[in-house]
N, C-alpha and C positions, 0 to 999 in steps of 0.2 A: 191567803191562797184561795182562789175560786176554782173548784174542780167540777167539771161536767162528767156525770156518770151515765153511760148508756146501758140500760138494763133491758134485756131481751125477754125475760121470763120471770114470773113471780117467785119461783123457787131458786133463782140464782142472783141474790142481791150482792151488794159490795162486801158484806160480811166483815171479816177481820180487817181487810184493806180499808174499808170505810171507817171502822172504829179507830184504827191507827191514825188515819188522816184527820179525823175529828179531834183526837187527842193532841195533834199538832196544831190545832186551831184552824184547820181548813174548813171552808164552807162548801158543802156538797149539794149540787143540784142534780137530781136524778130524773131522766126522761125515759119514757117508754115509747119509742118510735113506732113499734108494731101495733100499738093501741091508738095511733093517730096523733101522738104528741109531737110537736114540731121541733126539729133540730135547729140549732143556730146555723146561719148561712156560712159562717167561717169561725175560726178559732181566735178572733181578735179580742174577745172579751173574756177569755178564760185563761187560767194559768196552767191547767193540766187537763188531760182527757183520759178517762178510764172506760174501756169497752169490755163489758162483762161477757160471761158465757151464756149458753142456752142450748136447747136440744135440737134446734133447727139446723139444716145443712147450709153451710156458708155460701154455697153456690146457687141457692134457691131464690133468685131475684123475682121470680113470678109470685111465689108464695109470700115473699117478704120484700116488697119493693123498696122499703126503707134502707136496705143494704146499700143501694147505690149512693144515697146521700151520706150514709155513715162512712163509706169508703172515701168519698170526696172530702168529708170533714177530717178524716185521718190524714189524708195527703196534705190538706191545708195546714193542719196543726204541725205536721212534720216540717213543712216549708217555713213556718213561722218560728220554729224551734220551741213550740209548746210541747212539753213532755207528754208522751202517749204511753199508756200501759194497757196492753191487750191480754185478756185472760181467756183461754180455751177458744171459744168462738171468736172472741176479740182478736186473738193472735191469727186465726185463720183469715179474718177480714183484713188485717194488716197485710198478710201475704198477698191476698187478692188485690188490695189497693196498690200494691207495687208490682202488679202484673202476673202473679203466679196463680196456679190452679189449686183448688181444694178438692179432695176426693175421698171416698170411702177406702180405708186401707185394708179392709177385709176382716177386721176383728173388732173387738170392743175392749178398750183398756179401762179397767175399773178397779178401784182400790188404791193401794199405796205401793206400786212397784217402784223399784229403784230407778232414779234418774242420775245422770253423771255430768259433772261440770267438764267442759272442754278445756284445752290449754288456754284458749282465748279468755275464758271466764276468770282466770287467775288474776288478770289485770283489769277486769271490768269494774266500772264504778259501783254496780249493784251487787256483784257476786264475789269480789276478791276476798280472800281469807276464809271462805266457807269450805266445809268438808266436801271432798270430791264426790261422795255419794249422798244423795238426798232422798227422802221418802215424802212424797207430796201427793195429795188426793188427785186421782184421775177419773174421768168419766167422759169418754169420747170414742166415736167410731170414724171420725174424719182425720185426715192429715193433709199436708200441703207441701208444695215445693218451696224451697228457700229462695227468697229474692236474691239476685246476684250481688246486690250491694250490702246484704245482711252479713253479720258476724254470728256464727253458730256458737251458742253459749252452753246449751244443755242438750243431752241426747240419751237414748237408751236403745235396747235391742228391738223393741216393738215399733217405735216411731222415732226416726233419726232426728227430727226437728222438734225438740221439746222447748227450746228457749233460744231467742235470738235478739239482736239489736241492730237497728238501722240508724246510721249516723251516731249521735251521742245522746239522743233524747227519746227515741222510739223503741219500745220493748214489747215483745210478744212472748207469752208463756203458754204452752199447750195444756198444762195441768191447772189445778184449782187451789192455789195457795190461800185463797180468801175464805174458804169454808170454815164455819164453826163446826164443833164436834157434832152437833145435832144435824147440821146440813150434810156433813160427810156420811153420817149413818143413814140419812134419808135418801141420798142420791140414787142408790140402786133401785129402790122402790119407786121413786119419782120417775125414773127412766125404765120402767119395767117392760115397756114395749121393746126397747133395744135389748134389754137383758134376755127376754124370751126369744127374740129373733136370733140372737147369736148363740145362746147357750141351751135353748130348748128346755128339756126337763132337768137340766143341770143348773138352771137359773137360781133356784133356792140355795143350792150349795155354794154357788159363786157369790150370792148375796151374803151368806154367812161368813165366807172368807173375807169379803170386803169389810164387814162389820168388825171382825177380829183385827184386821189390819188398822182400821180406824182407831180402835182402842190402843193398839200398840204404838202407832206412829203419829197420831194426831199432834202431839206436843212437838215433835220434830218438824212437821209441816208448818205448824204455827210459828215456831222459832224462825224458820226460813222466811215466812211471810213478814214477820216483824222487821227483820234486817232488810229484806228486799224493799219493802214499802217505805221504811224510813229513809233509805238511800234514794229511792225514786223521788220522795218528797223533798229531799235535799236538792235534787235537780230542779224541781218546781220552784223552790225557794230562791234558787240562783237565776231563775228565768229572766229577770230584768237585764242582767249582764249578758246572758245568751241572746236575748232579743236585740240588744244594742249591736251585737256582732252580726246578727241576721240583717238588721237595717243597713249597717255599713256595707255588708256584702252585696245586698240587692241594689243599694244606691250605686255601688261601684259597677255592678253589671249593667245597670241602666245607662250610666255614663259611657261605658265602653260600647254599648249598643248604638 
């Protein structure tokens, strides 16, 4: 399996997702497009695409012009049935790639608040059989509108769109299942400007709460990550069959045209 990993920021690597993929024998190629590294023109030479998180606003094409190419690559992979996994910023870019807006939701979700599986998640290839309530690391101040073709899989009271699927191979998760314990404990300090902006002099207390939650719930979040990533990699492993269906469909569309 050849996976392309788009990393936006030095402090948001593939983490547990990357480790699990390598355990499965996947070869990961990580690119840093905001540092000038070139993205592939399309998804023809990859088996899966992982788009990670980062502190930047997903609508800031002026500050981060590579977003335009990243969204084009997401759409191309989706059309080729190359599995896509978007995490936090990555999920927001998927929403934008399918025509929706990303916006500040007015708060900062940080720590391990509960997220809940929807009814549709009970039959989802990645989430079926999991507990209805999950605790997974969060660090974001943006949310997004759900693309009309998307299936909502996870939600909570703060941000309704926590997890979704488009088609059968493109997934977006607003939270951070990939974090190691060290990363989970570092996120509040790494994003201190956002912490200070939203919490003011209460930021240290909010950081302390997030650290307590990391100690309490990290294992639960890591277990979710293990199951979700393994199942997503199953989609990647089945890609030759999916791609044949894609080729047959597009050939049929060309003949009808």
